[in-house]
C-alpha positions as CSV (number, residue, x, y, z in Angstrom):
1,M,-0.3,-0.1,0.2
2,A,1.4,3.6,-1.0
3,T,2.2,6.1,1.7
4,V,2.3,9.6,2.5
5,S,2.8,12.0,5.4
6,R,2.2,15.9,5.0
7,N,4.9,15.8,7.7
8,E,7.6,14.3,6.0
9,P,10.6,16.3,4.2
10,T,10.3,16.1,0.5
11,P,12.6,13.0,-0.3
12,S,15.5,13.2,-2.9
13,P,15.0,11.7,-6.5
14,G,17.6,9.4,-8.4
15,A,20.0,11.3,-10.5
16,P,18.9,11.0,-14.4
17,P,20.6,8.2,-16.6
18,E,24.1,8.5,-17.2
19,S,23.6,8.8,-21.2
20,G,21.4,11.8,-23.3
21,E,19.3,14.2,-22.3
22,A,17.0,14.1,-19.5
23,C,13.7,16.4,-18.2
24,V,11.1,16.1,-15.6
25,L,7.7,17.2,-17.0
26,W,5.8,19.0,-14.7
27,H,2.3,18.3,-15.3
28,R,-0.2,20.8,-13.4
29,R,-3.7,21.4,-15.1
30,N,-3.0,20.4,-18.8
31,L,-3.6,16.6,-17.7
32,R,-3.4,15.0,-20.9
33,L,-0.4,13.9,-23.6
34,A,-2.1,14.7,-26.7
35,D,-2.6,18.3,-27.5
36,D,-0.4,19.5,-24.8
37,R,2.8,21.7,-26.4
38,A,5.0,20.3,-23.2
39,V,4.4,16.6,-24.0
40,E,5.7,17.2,-27.6
41,Y,8.6,19.9,-26.7
42,A,10.0,17.6,-24.2
43,T,10.2,14.2,-26.3
44,A,11.5,16.3,-29.0
45,N,14.7,17.4,-27.3
46,Y,15.1,15.3,-24.5
47,D,16.1,10.9,-24.4
48,T,14.6,10.6,-21.3
49,V,11.5,12.1,-19.7
50,C,10.1,11.9,-16.3
51,P,6.6,12.9,-16.6
52,L,5.7,14.1,-12.8
53,F,3.0,15.8,-10.9
54,V,3.5,17.3,-7.2
55,F,0.2,17.2,-4.6
56,D,0.9,20.5,-3.1
57,P,-0.5,20.3,0.6
58,R,-1.6,24.0,0.1
59,F,-4.7,22.7,-2.0
60,Y,-5.5,20.2,0.9
61,G,-7.3,19.8,4.4
62,A,-9.6,22.5,6.1
63,N,-7.7,25.5,4.9
64,G,-6.8,24.1,1.6
65,L,-7.4,26.2,-2.1
66,A,-9.4,23.2,-3.2
67,C,-12.7,21.5,-2.0
68,D,-12.9,18.0,-1.9
69,A,-15.1,17.6,-5.1
70,R,-12.8,19.7,-7.0
71,L,-9.7,16.7,-5.7
72,R,-12.2,14.0,-6.3
73,F,-12.3,15.2,-10.1
74,L,-8.3,15.7,-10.0
75,H,-7.6,12.4,-8.8
76,E,-9.7,10.7,-11.0
77,C,-8.2,12.8,-14.3
78,L,-4.7,11.5,-13.0
79,V,-5.3,7.8,-12.6
80,D,-6.2,8.4,-16.1
81,L,-3.6,10.3,-17.2
82,E,-1.6,7.1,-15.5
83,D,-3.6,5.0,-17.9
84,R,-2.2,7.2,-21.0
85,Y,1.4,6.9,-19.7
86,A,1.4,3.1,-19.3
87,E,0.0,2.9,-22.9
88,A,3.2,5.3,-24.1
89,G,5.2,3.0,-22.0
90,T,6.3,4.7,-19.3
91,T,5.1,5.7,-15.7
92,L,3.5,8.4,-14.0
93,L,6.2,9.8,-10.8
94,Y,3.7,11.2,-8.3
95,T,5.6,13.3,-5.3
96,H,4.2,15.1,-2.4
97,G,5.1,18.6,-0.8
98,S,5.6,22.0,-2.1
99,P,6.2,22.2,-5.7
100,I,9.5,24.4,-5.6
101,D,11.2,22.5,-3.3
102,V,10.4,19.1,-5.2
103,L,11.4,20.9,-8.3
104,D,15.0,22.2,-6.5
105,S,15.8,18.7,-5.6
106,F,15.6,17.0,-9.1
107,L,17.4,20.2,-10.5
108,D,20.1,19.4,-8.1
109,A,20.1,15.8,-9.1
110,G,20.7,16.8,-12.5
111,W,17.3,16.6,-14.2
112,D,15.9,19.9,-16.5
113,I,12.9,20.9,-15.5
114,V,9.9,21.3,-18.4
115,V,6.3,22.6,-17.8
116,N,3.6,24.7,-19.3
117,R,3.4,28.1,-19.3
118,E,-0.3,28.7,-17.7
119,A,-2.4,31.6,-16.7
120,T,-3.4,30.6,-13.1
121,G,-3.8,32.3,-9.8
122,R,-2.1,34.5,-7.3
123,Y,-0.6,31.9,-5.7
124,G,0.7,29.9,-9.1
125,K,1.7,33.4,-10.4
126,E,4.0,33.4,-7.4
127,R,5.2,29.8,-7.7
128,D,5.7,30.1,-11.5
129,D,7.7,33.7,-11.1
130,A,10.1,32.0,-8.4
131,L,10.9,29.3,-10.7
132,V,11.4,31.5,-13.5
133,A,14.6,32.1,-13.4
134,R,16.3,29.6,-12.5
135,E,18.4,27.6,-14.5
136,G,17.4,24.0,-16.1
137,V,13.8,25.6,-16.2
138,R,12.1,25.6,-19.2
139,F,8.1,26.9,-19.5
140,V,6.6,26.0,-22.8
141,D,3.9,28.9,-24.0
142,D,2.9,27.8,-27.0
143,D,-0.7,27.4,-26.0
144,G,-2.9,30.1,-27.9
145,I,-2.3,33.0,-25.4
146,R,0.2,36.1,-25.9
147,Y,2.1,36.6,-23.4
148,G,4.1,39.4,-21.9
149,Q,2.1,41.4,-24.2
150,S,0.5,44.7,-23.2
151,D,-1.9,45.0,-26.5
152,R,-4.0,43.2,-28.1
153,E,-2.6,43.6,-31.3
154,G,-2.2,40.1,-33.1
155,W,-4.5,38.1,-30.9
156,Q,-6.8,37.5,-32.6
157,D,-5.0,36.3,-35.9
158,H,-2.7,33.8,-33.5
159,A,-5.5,32.4,-31.6
160,E,-6.9,31.7,-34.7
161,A,-3.8,30.1,-36.0
162,Y,-3.1,28.0,-32.7
163,F,-6.8,26.4,-33.1
164,E,-6.8,25.5,-36.9
165,D,-3.0,24.0,-36.9
166,E,-2.4,20.6,-36.1
167,P,-2.8,19.0,-32.1
168,N,0.5,18.5,-30.5
169,R,1.7,15.5,-30.1
170,P,4.3,13.1,-28.1
171,H,7.3,13.1,-30.4
172,E,7.6,9.7,-32.2
173,S,10.9,9.4,-30.1
174,G,8.8,8.4,-26.8
175,F,9.9,9.1,-23.3
176,G,12.6,7.1,-22.5
177,T,13.0,4.8,-18.9
178,H,13.4,7.2,-16.2
179,G,13.8,4.1,-13.9
180,L,12.4,6.4,-10.6
181,S,9.1,4.9,-7.9
182,T,7.7,6.4,-5.7
183,T,5.8,5.6,-2.2
184,V,3.0,8.4,-3.5
185,D,-0.4,7.6,-5.1
186,T,-3.8,9.1,-5.1
187,D,-5.4,6.6,-2.9
188,A,-2.5,8.0,-0.2
189,I,-3.0,11.0,-0.7
190,E,-6.8,10.9,-0.2
191,R,-6.3,8.9,3.0
192,E,-3.8,11.0,4.6
193,Y,-5.9,14.3,3.2
194,D,-9.7,12.4,4.1
195,V,-10.4,13.7,1.0
196,S,-14.8,13.1,1.3
197,P,-16.6,15.0,-1.1
198,S,-20.2,15.7,-0.3
199,K,-20.8,17.1,-3.7
200,T,-22.9,14.8,-5.9
201,G,-23.7,14.7,-9.5
202,I,-20.1,15.5,-10.7
203,S,-18.9,13.6,-13.6
204,T,-15.6,11.6,-13.4
205,G,-12.4,12.9,-14.1
206,G,-10.1,12.0,-17.4
207,A,-10.0,12.5,-20.7
208,G,-12.7,10.7,-22.3
209,H,-15.8,12.3,-23.2
210,V,-17.9,13.7,-20.0
211,Q,-20.5,11.6,-19.4
212,R,-23.5,13.1,-17.7
213,P,-24.1,11.2,-13.7
214,S,-26.8,9.2,-13.7
């Protein structure tokens, strides 16, 4: 049975493979392989790609930033993402703790970090701003949104070109073998934080078609 404790320090990851270039592909909200620019970029530019999701304690507990229904939906999406990665010949790695601390530990071990740039709330923006200056962190922002532009000139043309283009897909070279393992999974997180949604009639999370709850 997988275990997790909110009081344990972030464990140090293993070193990347000695041959070739290696990166951690940090998933946040884009929990899919298709139509994900960061996935395409990582697989096209690195020999070994370690997909990663960090369970951030700031979103859990009585004073967390997310309700239990939202967390359950997230966990269901992650289980679906696990299956997608298994079909692609690799595994999704879970860790628990401050994303900054977790990613710093990967950088210290010799991994690069690849992540989609996303428009987020105040907490997410502060977190990303803390990472952007770190050497080895690559934010990928080809998502139809113009960042760092004070006016709206060219926004419509840029967005239309994005939606009319072919969807991003993992590069044919694949993900390689990252060789890392974890003691964390969605069930362990739900037990540790007693995730028990009271809302009903919510669709199951995942990359499939949304089904209206019966």
